[in-house]
N, C-alpha and C positions, 0 to 999 in steps of 0.2 A: 108911370114915372113917379119916383119917390119924392116926397116933400123935403125941401132943404131943411125945414124945421125939425125933421126927424133925424137929421144927420149929426152924429158926434164927430165924424171925420169924413171929409170928402176930398177925393183926388180928381183933378180935371186935367186930362192929357199929361199926367205926371211922367217926367222923363229923368233918368239918371244915367250919365255916361261917365265911365272911368277910362283913364289912360292905361293901356296895357302894353306889354312888350311887342305885340304884333299889331298895335294900333288901338283905336277906340273900342271899348266894350260897352255895349248898350244893356245895362242891367235892368232898366225899366224903359218900356217903349210906349209912351202915350197912354198910360193907364188911367182908366175912368172907373171909379167905384165909390159907393157910399156905404159907410159903416154906421149903423143906426145906434141911437142912444140906448143904453141898458141892454145890449145884446152880447152874446158870446160869438164872436166872429173869428173864423180861422182862415189863415193864409196857408194853403196846402200846395205842395209841389216838390219835385226832386231838387237835389242840390244844384245851386247855380241858376234857379228859375227867377230869382229876384225878390222872394218873399222877405228875407232878412233885410235886404236893402230898403224895401218899402217900410219895414218896421223902424229902421234907423232914421229914415226921413221923418217919420212921425215923431220920433223921440227927439230929433234935433241933432243927432250925431253925424248926419250927413246933410248936405244942401242939394236941392234938386237942380238939375241942369236945365229944366224947362217945365212948363205947366204950372198948375196951382195946387196948393195943399191947404185945406181949410179945416178949422175946428170950431164947432158951434157957429159956422157961417163966417168966421174971421180968418184971414190969411195968417199963417203962422211960420212961413218959410224964413222970415227974418228974425224970429224970436229965438234966443238961445235956449238950450235945454232946461235950464233952471227956471225959465219964465213960462214954461208950458205946464198945464195941469195934467201931467203924464208921469207915470212911474214905470220902470222896467224891471222885470225879473229875468235874470240870465240863467243859462244852463249851469254855470259854475257856482251859483248861490251868492258868491262874493260877500260872505259874512266876515266881520272883523274878529279875528281869533283872540285878540287881547280883551275883548269886551264880553260881558255876559249876554245872555239871550235878551234880557230886558233892555240893556243898553243898545244892542243892535236894533231892536224894534223901535226904540225911541230916538235913534240917531237923527233922523230927518227932522223930527219935531224940535230937537235941541238946536239944530242948525237954523230953524225958523224962529228961534227965540221964544218958544212957547213956555208958559209958566210950568214949574216943576210938578205941581199938583196935577195940572191938566195932562202932562206927559205921562205921569204914573197911571192915571185913570185910563187914558187911551191905550197904553201898553197892556194893561190888564184886559181890556175889552178885546184887543186884537189877539192876544194869546188865547183867550176863551174862544174867539171866532175860529181859530185854526186848531182848536182842541189841544192846546199845550199849557193848560192851567198848571201853575206850580213849577214850571220850567224856567222862570225868569232868572234865577241865580246861576244857572248852569252856563258853562262855556260851550261854544260850538263843537269842540272836539269831544264833548261828552254826549253828543247826540248822534242818532242814526242819520243816514242820508235823507230819509223821508222827513224826519223831524227838522233837519237843517233847511229843507225846501220849504217847510211850513213857516219857519222863522223868516226866511226871505220874503215869503208872501205877506206875512204880518207886517214886516217893515215897509213893504211897498204900499200896503193898504192903510198904514197908520195915518198918513197926512191926507187921506180921502181924495185921491186923484179922480178926475173925471174919466180918465182912460188908463187902464193897466195893460201894458205890453208884456207879452210872455214869449221869450225867444227859446223855443224847444226846452222848457224847464224840466221836463220829465225824462229826457233821453238818457241821463246817467243812472236812473233807478232800475232796479231789477223788475222783472215782468209783473210779479204779483203786486209790488208796491206801486208800480205805474198805474195799474188798474184801480187801486184804492185812491191814488191821488187824482185820477181823472174824475172820479165821482166827487171828491172833495173840491176840486176847482169849480166844477159846475154848481155845487152847493154854495160856494163862496160868492160866485157871480150872482146867483139868484138872491142871496141874502143881502148883499151890499148894493145891488142895482148899478154897479159900476160897469162901464163898457169894457169888456175884455177883448183884446186882439191877440190871438194865439198863433204862433208860427210852428209848423211841424211838417215833416215829410211822411209821417205815419198816418195812413188812410184810416185805419180803424180808430185811432185816437181822435181824428177829426170828426168821424161819423158819430162817435160816442158822446162828445161834449158840445158840439156846435149848434147854435141856432141857425147860422148860415155859414157856408164855405165858399171861398174863392179859390178855384183851381188855377194854378199858374204854371206857365212854361215859357222859357226863353224871354223873360221880361214882359210877358203878356198875361192878362187875365182871360182865360178861355171860357169859364162859366162860373156864375154865382147862383147859389140856390141853397135850399134847405138840404140836410143830409139825405132825405128821401128823394128830393128832386135830382140831386147829383148822382145818387146811386141808381135810381130807377129810370131816370130820363136823361142820360148823358147826351150832349149835343155833338160831341166830336169823338173821333177814334181815340185820341190821346186820353180824354177824360174817362171814357169807358174802360180803357186798358189800365189806367193808373189807379182808379178807384175799385178796389176789390179785384176778384178774379172774373174774367170775361172771356167768352168764346167769340171770336171774330170770324165771320163767314163772308166770303166775297161771291158776287154773282151779278144778276141783273133783274130789274123789275120787268117781269115778262107779261103780266096780264092784270087787268082791273076787272074784278067781278062785282056782283051786286052789293055784297056786304064785306068783301075782303080783297086783298091783293095777293098775287102769286109771284114768288121769287124763284128763279132758276139758279141754283148754286153752281159754282165752278166745279165742285166735287161731284156733280151729277144729280143731286136730289132736288126736290121741290118743297118749298115752305109757303105757308099762308100767313100773312100778317095783316095788321090793321092801320099802319101808317106808312106813308111813302117818302117822308123826308123831303118833300118838295120836288121829287124827281118825276120825269116823264117816263111813260112806258118805253122799255128798251134801254133805259139808263143803267150804267154800272152802279152798284151799291155795295156798301159794307154793312153787314148786320151784326148786332151784338146780342148775345144770349147769356144771361147769368147761369152758372152751373146748377143752381138750386131750382131754376125754372124749367129744366128739362127732365124727362123721365126715360128710363130704359126698360125694355121688356124683351122677352124671347120671341114673341109672335106679334102679328098685327102690322098696321101701316107704320110709316115713319121712315127716317133715314137709316140706311144700312150702315152698321158699324161693327168693329171688332174691339174687344177689351184688351188693351195692351198692358195695363197695370192697375192694381187695386191698392189704394193707400188708406189706411185706417188712421183717423185723427181723434178718436175718442168720441166726441159729440157727433161726428158724421164720418162718412166714407166717401172718398173721391174715386171715381171710375175714369181713368184716362183711356180715351177711345181713339180710334182712327176711322174717319168717315170714308167709305169707299176706297180704303187703302191710301188716302191722300191727306185729308185735313185732320189735324189734331182737335179733339173736343173733350171737355171735361164735364161730367155729371156728378153732382153732389147729392147724396142721400143722407138725411138725418137718421141717426141710429136710435130710433124710438124703442125698438125691441131688443136692444143689445147689439153686440158686435158681429153677429153672424151675417156674412155676405150671402145674398141670394144668387150671385153670379160668380163665375170663375175666369181667371186670366186666360185669354185666347178665345173666349166664347164669342160667337156671332150674335148680335143683338139688334134691336130696332130702337131708334131715338125719336121720341115724340116731343114736340114743342108747341105750346099753346100760342095762337096768333097774338095775344096781348103781351107775350113775353119777348117779342122781337122788337128791337130798336133799330131804326135806320139812321146811320151816322154820317156826319160830314167828315171828309178827309182832312 
């Protein structure tokens, strides 16, 4: 159990209900979570899962329908947004076009009545922090998308909030710039020590930047953990399927042996694993296997399969298989020695999976 003193934000049975044309919509359903001080915490899930609603509750743009929301151990549900030590960076940047970069960054400090000399010094520090030295006199329309995003970040950081909320701020950027900004955001969080709460539907983005991730679906938090824990040890079928690419196999736990378990697949094969997911012998199970944790060969033991398609991705090659003419299965091989495939479409192969690569999921 985490200490309350470690919590920057704590939700206790937090609920949000909206009125919809077909009746009430439960956007958040008794959510419990703790976001620690000085961590990069990501709310991850598909559209409509409740992640932005949770962010808006923390910001004060929405009021909870039930439960408690605390910051540094104090209830904040009744505080208006301007009385919360929180700033928000939006997807749209929301820069003032008639102001210079420096004026945009210093706007919040101006509203707080800070001395002009202090504002000037803080603006210079913030522009240096986001690597935009010398850009102060420019207007937003003279900057690239990535530079505008950095200005929005500098403005949000200028008044030193305890928590910075980021609502899919990278989604409008092109692929290469998004990758660069992911590294920059992680650097900024590390250098400032501010708690970052990041909302995204992009799994790779979440895995790249986060200290911890909360995976959400239908207003519920399904699993919280480090990127490694979420990817390597998903606790449910939804999390395993949503985070990266996953092979899902159904069957039953057929036998307990001295040092392993045996699973009998619906497709007809047998697999050995090391965890039972709390199931009794004979119980129905769903197994998850990451594509990079399986191997294919022409001979030997393993599951019988046929290669239906080979897809080259540059860094690796994906082999789309069919197990015993029934179940789809993907194996990913890294292209360490170039792009030449060892196998051909239509070829019959064997699939081997290490026991420690198999995860038993909850439905």
